[in-house]
N, C-alpha and C positions, 0 to 999 in steps of 0.2 A: 307505555314500553307496544304500542303498534302504532301511534305517526316515528314512533325512532326506527319502528323497520322499513317504513313508510319511506323516509326520510333516505338512508342505509342502502335499501335497494336503488334508490332514484342515485344514489352515487357513486354505486355499484358498477349503472349502467354508463354515465360518463366517464368512466376508468376506460372501461370496456370500447367503448367507440374512440378512444382519447390512445389504445392501445394499448394501458398503464394493466397486461393481465394481471398479476402477481399484487396490485390494489384490488382489481376488481375481485376477483379470486377468495380474496382475504373482507372483506366485506358481504362479500355474497356466501360464507362460510358463518361470518357473525350474523348477519339477517337467518339465516340457518339454523344459530344457535336458541337466538331471542327466537322465535318461528316458531320450534319446539318448545319453550319453559309457555310462551302465553298459552301458546294450547293443552296445555299440565295445568297451569292454570286455570283455566278457563273449564278445564275436564274437575277440579279437584271445585273450585267452586261452585257445579252443577251439583257431585254427588254433597256439597254443604247444605247445599239447599233444602235436596231431597230429603237429605237426615234429617235436618230442622224440622221442616214440614210436617213427614210423619210422627217426632218426636212430641213436637210444642203439643198436641192436644193428648195424650197423654199424661204431663208432667201437670198441666194445666187440669184435666179432670182428675188425678191424682189431690193438688192441690183443695180443690173442693170439699170434694168428698175429705178430708182431713180435717179443713176447715169448719163442717158440720158437728165433728167428732171431739172440738176443743171445751163446749160447757161441759159437755159429761170428763172430759178427763182432767181438768183444772189441775192440769203442771205449767206452769210459771213458763221452764224449762221448752216447755210443748211449744208455747207462746208466739217465744221468741223464734222459732228458731222456721215456724212457720211465714212469722215476718219477713225474716231473711229471707226468706226459702220465694215468698209474692214480692219483690225486690230485681230477687235475680233474676224472678220469670220479664218486672214489666223489661228488664235490662235491654232483657235478650229479644221480647218484641221491636225495643228499640234498637236493639243492632240488625236483627233485619229490615227491619226496614230501611238503612239506609242500606240495606245486602252486606253486610261484613257479616256470612251465615259461619263458618269460623268463629267470630270470636261469638256468635250469637247461640251455636251452641255449644258454646264449653262456660257460659252463664245458663243456658240449659237444664246443661251436667250439673251444677252445683246449688241451683232452684230443685232440677231430682235430689237427690245426694241431704240436701236438708231438710224436704219431706221427707226423708223414709227413718233419715233421723227422728224427726218430731212425731211422725209414726210410730218405733218402738219405743219410746219414751212413753208417752197415749195403752201405750198396751202395757206396758210394762204398770205406769201408777194406778191402773183399773185392776190388773191384777194383785199387786200391795195393795190395791183398799177393800180390794170384795177378803182379802189374806188377813186385815188388821181387823175389819168386820168379824171375821169366826170366833179372830181370838180376843176381842172383846167380848163377844156372848158366853164364849168356854171362860172368860178371866168372874166372870158373874154370875152361872151360874158352881162353879168351883167358891167366889168370893159369900153364896148362900150359904154356903156347911161350915165357916168360921164361926164357930161361936166366940164374942163378947168379950171370956175371957182368956181368948186364944190369942197370947201376944205375937210369938212369936208365925202364926198365922195369919195374922193381922201386915204384917213388917210385910210377907211374900206380896197380898195385893196392893199394899201402894207401892208396894215398889216395881210389880204387872202393869197400875194402873198408873204411874207417873211414865214406866216410859210410853204403857200406849195410846197415851194422848201426844207425847212428845214426839209420837211417829205421824198421827194427824196431823198436827203444825209441819212438822215437812213435807206433806205427803202436801197438804192446801199450796208450798212455798214452791212444789218442784222440786222439791231435795230430797229425793228416793236413794239415795245410798244412806244418806243419816236416817231417812225412814228403814229401810232394810236395817240399821244398827240397832236404831231402837224395836224395833219388833223382833230382834235375834236375842238381847236384855231380856224382855216381858215375854217373852217364850221361855230363858231358864228360868225368870223367876215364877210361872206357871206349875215348871214343872217341878221346882222345891216346891210349889207348896201341895202339887199335887200329891209326892213324893213323902209330907210330909199329913195329909191328913188318909191317907193310907195309912204309917204308921202309926195313928192317935189312934185310930182304931183297937190298937191289939193292946 
C-alpha cells in the first residue's frame, strides 16, 4: 500500500507541474484516502500486537495448570480438548511470528475457549467421582442390612450396584452425561431399598 501511495503522489506532482490540476487533485484525494487506510491498518496492527502479547502468557499458564490436573481428572473429553487447545496455541504463536496478530488473536481465543471447556469438564468429572464414591459407600452400608432371604432387597442392591458400575465405567471414558444418568438410576434404586428396609422393620 505504501508503494502505491508513493507512486500516486509522484504522478499527482507530474499532473500539477503539467497544469492538469483536476487529475492532480483526484490523485491527491486518492493518496489522502489510502494514507488514512494505511494509518488505520498500522494502528489496528499495533493494537492486535499489544493484545496478543498481553493475553498469550495468561492462556499459556492456563494450559500448563490444566495439563497438571489431567491425571487426576481422568476425562478423555478433557484430554482431547487440551490437545486441541495446545494445537491452537502453537498456531497462534506461529501466526504472531509472521506478524499476523489478528489471526493469532483468533487462534488464541479458540485455545482459551477449549481450555475453559476442558477445565469445566475436569471439575464436573471430579465432582461426579466424589458423589459416586459416596453413593457406593451408602449402597454397601444398606446392603449389609439386607438378609439373604430378602429377595426384594437383594434385587434393589443388584440394581444399584449395576448402575454404579456403569457410572464408574462412563466416568473413566469421560462420558459425564451417561455417568450422571446411571447415578440417578442408582440413586432411585437406593431410595427404594431404603424405603423397603424401613417398611420391613414394622
